[in-house]
C-alpha positions as CSV (number, residue, x, y, z in Angstrom):
1,M,-24.4,-1.5,14.2
2,S,-24.6,-4.1,11.5
3,R,-21.7,-6.5,11.2
4,H,-20.7,-5.4,7.7
5,Y,-20.5,-1.9,6.2
6,D,-22.6,-2.9,3.1
7,D,-23.5,-5.8,0.9
8,L,-20.4,-5.4,-1.3
9,E,-18.2,-6.9,1.4
10,T,-20.0,-10.3,1.3
11,R,-20.6,-10.7,-2.4
12,S,-19.8,-14.0,-4.1
13,V,-16.7,-14.2,-6.3
14,D,-18.9,-14.2,-9.4
15,A,-20.9,-11.2,-8.3
16,R,-17.8,-9.2,-7.6
17,A,-16.2,-10.2,-10.9
18,A,-19.4,-9.3,-12.8
19,A,-19.5,-5.8,-11.2
20,L,-15.8,-5.3,-12.0
21,A,-16.3,-6.3,-15.6
22,E,-18.6,-3.4,-15.9
23,M,-16.7,-0.8,-13.9
24,L,-13.1,-1.5,-15.0
25,P,-13.6,-0.8,-18.8
26,E,-15.4,2.5,-17.8
27,Q,-12.4,3.5,-15.6
28,I,-9.9,2.6,-18.3
29,A,-11.8,4.7,-20.8
30,R,-12.1,7.5,-18.3
31,A,-8.3,7.5,-17.8
32,Q,-7.7,7.4,-21.6
33,G,-9.6,10.7,-21.8
34,L,-7.1,12.5,-19.5
35,S,-4.1,14.4,-20.8
36,G,-1.8,13.1,-18.1
37,Y,-1.9,9.6,-19.4
38,G,-0.7,10.8,-22.8
39,E,0.3,7.8,-25.0
40,T,0.6,5.3,-22.1
41,L,-2.9,3.9,-22.6
42,A,-3.1,4.7,-26.4
43,G,-4.1,1.7,-28.5
44,I,-5.7,-0.1,-25.5
45,E,-9.3,-1.3,-26.2
46,A,-10.9,-0.3,-22.9
47,A,-13.7,-2.8,-23.4
48,T,-11.2,-5.7,-23.3
49,I,-9.9,-4.8,-19.8
50,R,-12.5,-6.6,-17.6
51,T,-10.5,-8.5,-15.0
52,P,-7.4,-8.0,-12.8
53,A,-5.6,-10.4,-15.1
54,D,-6.3,-8.1,-18.1
55,L,-4.6,-5.2,-16.3
56,A,-1.2,-6.9,-16.7
57,A,-1.3,-5.7,-20.4
58,L,-1.2,-2.1,-19.2
59,P,1.9,-0.1,-18.1
60,V,2.6,0.5,-14.4
61,L,2.3,4.1,-13.2
62,R,5.1,5.0,-10.8
63,K,5.6,7.9,-8.5
64,S,8.4,9.3,-10.7
65,A,6.0,9.5,-13.6
66,L,3.4,11.1,-11.4
67,S,6.0,13.8,-10.4
68,E,6.9,14.4,-14.1
69,A,3.2,14.7,-15.1
70,Q,2.6,17.2,-12.3
71,A,5.6,19.2,-13.3
72,A,4.3,19.3,-16.9
73,V,0.7,20.1,-16.0
74,P,0.6,21.5,-12.4
75,P,-0.7,20.8,-9.9
76,L,-2.3,17.4,-10.5
77,G,-0.7,16.3,-13.8
78,G,-3.8,16.1,-15.9
79,L,-4.7,12.8,-14.2
80,T,-7.9,13.9,-12.5
81,G,-11.5,13.7,-13.7
82,Q,-12.2,17.3,-12.8
83,A,-10.2,20.6,-12.5
84,P,-8.1,21.1,-9.3
85,H,-10.4,23.9,-8.1
86,A,-13.4,21.5,-8.2
87,F,-12.0,19.4,-5.4
88,A,-12.6,20.2,-1.8
89,H,-8.9,19.9,-1.0
90,V,-5.5,19.7,-2.6
91,F,-2.7,18.2,-0.5
92,Q,1.0,18.2,-0.6
93,S,3.1,15.2,0.3
94,P,6.9,14.8,0.3
95,G,8.4,15.0,-3.1
96,P,6.5,17.2,-3.5
97,I,3.5,15.2,-4.8
98,Y,0.1,16.8,-4.9
99,E,-3.1,14.8,-4.2
100,P,-6.8,15.8,-4.6
101,G,-9.3,15.2,-1.9
102,G,-13.1,15.1,-1.8
103,V,-15.6,15.5,1.0
104,G,-18.4,13.3,-0.6
105,H,-19.6,10.3,1.3
106,D,-16.6,8.1,2.1
107,W,-14.6,9.6,-0.7
108,W,-11.4,7.9,0.6
109,R,-13.2,4.7,1.5
110,M,-12.0,4.9,5.1
111,G,-15.5,4.4,6.5
112,R,-15.3,0.7,5.7
113,F,-12.3,0.3,7.9
114,L,-13.7,2.4,10.7
115,H,-16.9,0.3,10.6
116,A,-14.7,-2.8,10.9
117,C,-13.2,-1.2,14.0
118,G,-16.7,-0.9,15.5
119,V,-16.7,2.9,15.2
120,G,-20.1,4.5,14.4
121,P,-22.9,6.7,15.8
122,G,-22.3,7.5,19.4
123,D,-18.5,7.6,19.1
124,I,-16.2,10.5,19.3
125,V,-12.9,9.9,17.5
126,Q,-9.7,11.6,18.5
127,N,-8.1,12.0,15.1
128,C,-4.4,12.3,15.7
129,F,-3.4,12.1,12.0
130,G,-1.9,15.3,10.6
131,Y,-4.2,17.9,9.2
132,H,-1.5,20.2,7.7
133,L,-0.6,19.9,4.0
134,T,-0.8,16.1,4.0
135,P,-4.2,14.3,3.7
136,A,-4.2,11.7,6.5
137,G,-6.2,13.8,8.9
138,M,-8.9,14.5,6.4
139,I,-8.9,10.9,5.1
140,F,-9.9,9.6,8.5
141,E,-12.2,12.5,9.3
142,N,-14.1,11.8,6.0
143,G,-14.3,8.1,7.1
144,A,-15.6,9.1,10.5
145,R,-18.4,11.2,9.0
146,A,-19.3,8.2,6.7
147,V,-20.0,6.1,9.8
148,G,-21.7,8.8,11.8
149,A,-19.1,9.5,14.4
150,A,-18.0,12.9,15.7
151,V,-14.4,14.0,15.5
152,L,-11.9,15.8,17.7
153,P,-9.4,17.1,15.0
154,A,-6.4,16.7,17.3
155,G,-3.4,16.2,15.0
156,T,-0.1,15.5,16.8
157,G,1.7,17.1,19.6
158,Q,0.6,18.9,22.8
159,T,0.1,15.6,24.5
160,E,-1.1,17.0,27.8
161,L,-3.8,18.9,26.1
162,Q,-4.8,15.9,24.1
163,A,-5.1,13.8,27.2
164,R,-7.2,16.5,28.9
165,A,-9.5,16.7,25.9
166,A,-9.9,12.9,25.7
167,H,-11.0,12.9,29.3
168,D,-13.2,16.0,29.2
169,I,-15.0,15.2,25.9
170,G,-15.3,11.5,26.7
171,I,-13.4,10.3,23.6
172,T,-14.3,6.7,22.7
173,A,-12.1,6.0,19.7
174,Y,-8.6,6.8,18.5
175,A,-7.3,7.3,15.0
176,G,-3.6,7.8,14.4
177,T,-0.3,6.1,14.2
178,P,0.0,2.9,16.3
179,D,2.5,4.3,18.9
180,Y,1.0,7.7,19.6
181,L,-2.0,6.3,21.3
182,K,0.3,4.9,24.0
183,V,1.8,8.4,24.5
184,I,-1.7,9.8,25.2
185,L,-2.7,6.9,27.4
186,D,0.5,7.2,29.5
187,K,0.1,10.9,29.8
188,A,-3.5,10.6,30.9
189,A,-2.5,8.0,33.5
190,E,0.2,10.3,34.8
191,M,-2.3,13.2,35.1
192,G,-4.8,10.9,36.8
193,L,-7.4,11.3,34.0
194,P,-9.5,8.2,33.3
195,L,-10.3,7.7,29.6
196,K,-13.1,5.9,27.8
197,I,-11.2,4.9,24.6
198,T,-12.1,1.3,23.7
199,K,-11.4,1.4,19.9
200,A,-8.4,2.3,17.9
201,A,-8.0,2.6,14.1
202,V,-4.3,2.9,13.2
203,G,-2.1,3.2,10.2
204,G,1.1,4.9,8.9
205,G,3.4,2.6,10.8
206,A,3.9,-0.9,12.1
207,L,1.5,-2.2,14.7
208,F,3.7,-4.6,16.6
209,P,2.0,-7.6,18.4
210,S,3.3,-6.5,21.8
211,L,1.8,-3.0,21.4
212,R,-1.5,-4.4,20.2
213,Q,-1.6,-6.7,23.2
214,E,-0.8,-3.8,25.6
215,Y,-3.8,-1.9,24.2
216,A,-6.0,-5.1,24.5
217,D,-4.8,-5.3,28.2
218,R,-6.1,-1.7,28.6
219,G,-9.5,-2.6,27.1
220,I,-8.8,-1.2,23.7
221,A,-9.4,-3.2,20.5
222,C,-6.8,-2.0,17.9
223,L,-7.0,-2.7,14.2
224,Q,-4.8,-1.4,11.4
225,C,-5.3,-0.4,7.7
226,Y,-3.0,0.0,4.7
227,A,-3.6,3.3,2.9
228,T,-1.7,5.9,0.9
229,A,-2.1,9.6,0.2
230,D,-2.7,8.9,-3.5
231,L,-5.1,6.0,-3.2
232,G,-6.9,6.3,0.1
233,N,-7.7,3.0,1.8
234,I,-6.3,-0.1,0.1
235,A,-6.8,-2.8,2.6
236,Y,-7.8,-3.2,6.3
237,E,-8.0,-5.6,9.2
238,S,-11.3,-6.9,10.5
239,E,-12.2,-8.2,13.9
240,A,-10.8,-11.6,12.7
241,Q,-7.2,-10.0,12.7
242,E,-6.2,-12.5,9.9
243,D,-4.2,-10.2,7.6
244,M,-5.9,-7.5,5.5
245,I,-9.0,-7.5,3.3
246,V,-8.7,-5.5,0.0
247,D,-11.1,-2.6,-0.1
248,E,-14.1,-2.9,-2.5
249,G,-13.1,0.3,-4.4
250,V,-9.6,-0.8,-5.6
251,I,-8.0,-3.7,-7.5
252,V,-4.8,-5.0,-6.0
253,E,-2.1,-6.8,-8.0
254,I,1.1,-8.3,-6.7
255,V,3.9,-8.0,-9.3
256,T,7.6,-8.8,-9.5
257,P,9.5,-5.7,-8.3
258,G,10.7,-3.6,-11.2
259,T,8.1,-5.0,-13.6
260,G,4.4,-5.2,-14.1
261,A,4.3,-9.0,-14.3
262,P,2.1,-10.7,-11.7
263,V,3.8,-13.1,-9.3
264,A,2.6,-16.6,-8.6
265,P,-0.2,-16.8,-6.0
266,G,1.3,-16.5,-2.5
267,D,4.6,-15.0,-3.6
268,V,5.8,-11.7,-2.3
269,G,5.9,-8.8,-4.7
270,E,5.2,-5.2,-5.2
271,V,1.7,-3.9,-4.5
272,V,0.2,-2.3,-7.6
273,V,-3.3,-0.7,-7.2
274,T,-6.0,0.4,-9.7
275,T,-8.6,2.7,-8.1
276,L,-12.2,2.8,-9.2
277,N,-12.6,6.4,-8.0
278,P,-13.9,8.3,-11.1
279,D,-12.5,11.6,-9.7
280,Y,-8.9,10.3,-9.7
281,P,-8.5,7.2,-11.8
282,L,-5.1,5.9,-11.0
283,I,-4.4,2.9,-13.2
284,R,-1.8,0.3,-12.0
285,F,-0.3,2.7,-9.6
286,A,2.9,1.2,-8.0
287,T,3.0,1.8,-4.3
288,G,6.6,0.7,-3.8
289,D,5.4,-1.6,-1.0
290,L,5.8,-5.4,-0.8
291,S,3.0,-7.8,0.1
292,A,1.5,-11.1,-0.8
293,V,-2.0,-12.5,-1.5
294,M,-3.4,-14.9,1.2
295,E,-5.5,-17.9,0.3
296,G,-9.2,-18.0,1.0
297,P,-11.6,-15.5,2.5
298,S,-11.5,-14.0,6.0
299,P,-13.3,-15.8,8.8
300,C,-15.2,-12.6,9.5
301,G,-17.4,-13.3,6.4
302,R,-15.9,-10.6,4.1
303,T,-15.2,-12.3,0.8
304,N,-12.7,-10.0,-1.0
305,T,-9.0,-10.9,-1.5
306,R,-6.7,-10.8,1.5
307,I,-3.1,-9.6,1.5
308,K,-0.5,-9.9,4.2
309,G,-0.2,-6.2,4.7
310,W,3.1,-4.2,4.5
311,M,6.2,-6.5,4.1
312,G,8.9,-4.0,3.2
313,R,9.8,-1.7,0.3
314,A,10.0,-2.9,-3.3
315,D,12.5,-0.3,-4.4
316,Q,15.7,-2.2,-3.6
317,T,18.0,-0.2,-5.8
318,T,21.5,-0.6,-4.4
319,K,24.9,0.8,-5.3
320,I,27.6,-1.8,-5.7
321,K,31.1,-1.0,-6.7
322,G,30.0,2.5,-7.5
323,M,27.2,1.3,-9.9
324,F,23.5,1.2,-9.2
325,V,21.8,-2.2,-9.6
326,R,18.1,-2.0,-10.0
327,P,15.3,-4.6,-9.5
328,E,14.2,-4.2,-13.1
329,Q,17.7,-5.3,-14.2
330,V,17.4,-8.5,-12.2
331,A,13.9,-9.0,-13.6
332,A,15.3,-8.6,-17.1
333,L,18.0,-11.2,-16.4
334,V,15.3,-13.8,-15.5
335,S,12.7,-12.9,-18.1
336,K,15.1,-13.1,-21.0
337,H,16.6,-16.5,-20.2
338,D,14.2,-19.4,-19.8
339,E,16.8,-21.5,-18.0
340,I,16.8,-19.0,-15.0
341,A,13.8,-19.5,-12.7
342,R,14.6,-16.8,-10.2
343,A,17.7,-14.7,-9.3
344,R,18.9,-12.7,-6.2
345,V,21.7,-10.2,-6.1
346,I,23.6,-10.0,-2.8
347,A,25.9,-7.1,-1.9
348,S,28.5,-7.8,0.7
349,R,32.0,-6.6,1.7
350,E,35.3,-8.4,1.9
351,G,37.9,-6.2,3.6
352,E,37.2,-2.8,2.1
353,M,35.9,-4.0,-1.2
354,D,32.3,-4.5,-2.4
355,V,31.4,-8.0,-3.6
356,M,28.4,-8.9,-5.7
357,T,27.1,-12.4,-5.6
358,V,24.3,-13.5,-7.9
359,K,22.3,-16.6,-6.8
360,I,20.5,-18.2,-9.7
361,E,17.8,-20.8,-9.4
362,A,18.3,-23.2,-12.3
363,D,18.4,-27.0,-13.0
364,G,22.1,-26.9,-13.2
365,G,24.9,-25.7,-15.4
366,A,28.3,-24.2,-14.5
367,P,28.5,-20.7,-13.0
368,E,30.7,-19.7,-15.9
369,H,27.8,-20.3,-18.2
370,Y,25.8,-17.5,-16.6
371,A,28.7,-15.0,-16.0
372,G,28.2,-13.3,-19.4
373,L,24.4,-13.1,-18.9
374,V,24.8,-11.5,-15.5
375,S,27.4,-9.0,-16.7
376,E,25.2,-8.0,-19.6
377,A,22.1,-7.5,-17.5
378,L,23.6,-5.9,-14.4
379,K,26.6,-4.1,-16.1
380,L,28.8,-5.6,-13.3
381,K,30.8,-8.8,-12.9
382,G,30.2,-10.9,-9.8
383,R,30.3,-14.3,-8.3
384,I,27.7,-16.7,-9.6
385,E,26.0,-19.4,-7.4
386,I,23.7,-22.0,-8.9
387,V,21.0,-23.0,-6.4
388,A,18.1,-25.4,-6.5
389,K,14.7,-24.2,-7.8
390,G,12.5,-23.0,-5.0
391,S,15.4,-22.5,-2.6
392,L,15.5,-18.7,-2.6
393,P,13.4,-17.0,0.1
394,N,9.9,-15.9,-0.7
395,D,10.3,-12.4,0.7
396,G,10.0,-10.3,-2.5
397,K,13.7,-9.3,-2.4
398,V,15.7,-9.5,-5.6
399,I,18.5,-7.4,-4.2
400,E,19.8,-7.9,-0.7
401,D,22.4,-5.6,0.9
402,L,24.4,-7.4,3.7
403,R,26.9,-4.6,4.1
404,S,27.1,-2.9,7.5
405,Y,26.9,0.9,7.5
406,D,27.6,1.3,11.3
C-alpha cells in the first residue's frame, strides 16, 4: 500500500490554492442555481470567490436554516444538485434533518481516512457504525469500498455475536465509536476467542489517550476522524497522530462563535465548512463545533491545513435571570465598539440568585463606562470587569456557565 491515498495530499500550497481557485467559483455558482439558497447568495459574483478568505463575504448556513429549507421544500430543502430520487440513499438524523448519500467512489471521502489507518485490500472491516436511518454506517462502508476492503456490516449491539463473527471471519480492522471496540475485545477474551484486529478507525466520540494506549497495548493502531452526517469526512488523523488534517474535498474556516468572522490564526472558534461535493454543495455550513488551526504541515508529509479536532460546542446560548444570552450578542458587543478587544460572559449564582459578570479586554476605563454598552447588547445588567488584553482564555468560549445543576 502506498503511503498516501493520492497526490492531492502532498500538493504544494500554491498547487492547492490554484486548484481551489478553479473549483470554488464553480461550486458557488452551482449553489446559486439551487432554490434552497434563495436570496442568500444573490448578488455574489461567483468568479470573485477564489480563496478561503473570500468566503468570509458570504453568509453562514446553520442547521436551523437547513431545517427551515427542508420544511419548505421536502425532503432536502432544494439544496442538492440532483433530485432526491437520484441519490442512492436518503438518511434521517435527529431534528429531523435529512441528508443525501451516494455510492460513487469515495462519495463521503472516508477512503482517505481509512487509507491513513492502513486499511486496504486484504482487510475485512467490522463496521460497527449504525446502518439504520442515520448515514454513519454507509459512510464508512463507502470508504472501505474505496480502499478495496471487505465489510462486515455489524452495526451496534449483539456483542457476543459480533465477537464470534470477528473471530470466525478473521476481521482485521474495526470501524465504529472509540469505546465499542473495547466491548468487543473484552467479550471475545471472555469467550476465549482470539481476534486478528490490528487497525481501528473511530469517530463519533472522544478517543481518550488512555483508551488509545490500551488498544496499542493490545496490538491495535487506533486513529480518529472528524465527520458529520451532512458533510462526510472533514478532517482525520494520520500515523503521525499530531492533530487532524483537513480533507482535500472541503474548506474549513474557524470563525468567532455566533458570527461568520474568521478568528486570528491559532485561536479557538466555530468550525465552518464548505464542501466541494457537486451533488450537495453546502456553502459555509456551521457545524456548531469548536476547534483551532495548527501551525505547519503534518510530519507525515500531508500538506493540507491541520486542526486540533473537536474542542467543544460553539452554541453556548445560556439562560441568565430568565433571559437567553447568545454568542452573537457577545460578538456584537465586541464588533461595535473598537475599544473592546474581547469579551466573556460568566453566569454564576450567589445564594439563590443568578449573577452575570462580563469580563472585557480593554486598555483601561472604568467599568461604569461599559455598563450601558453591555446592557444594550445583552439586554441584561451585570457586573463589569476590565481585564488586560490577551488575558481571557483561548478556548472559544464567549459564554461560560459556572452554575451547578446537581
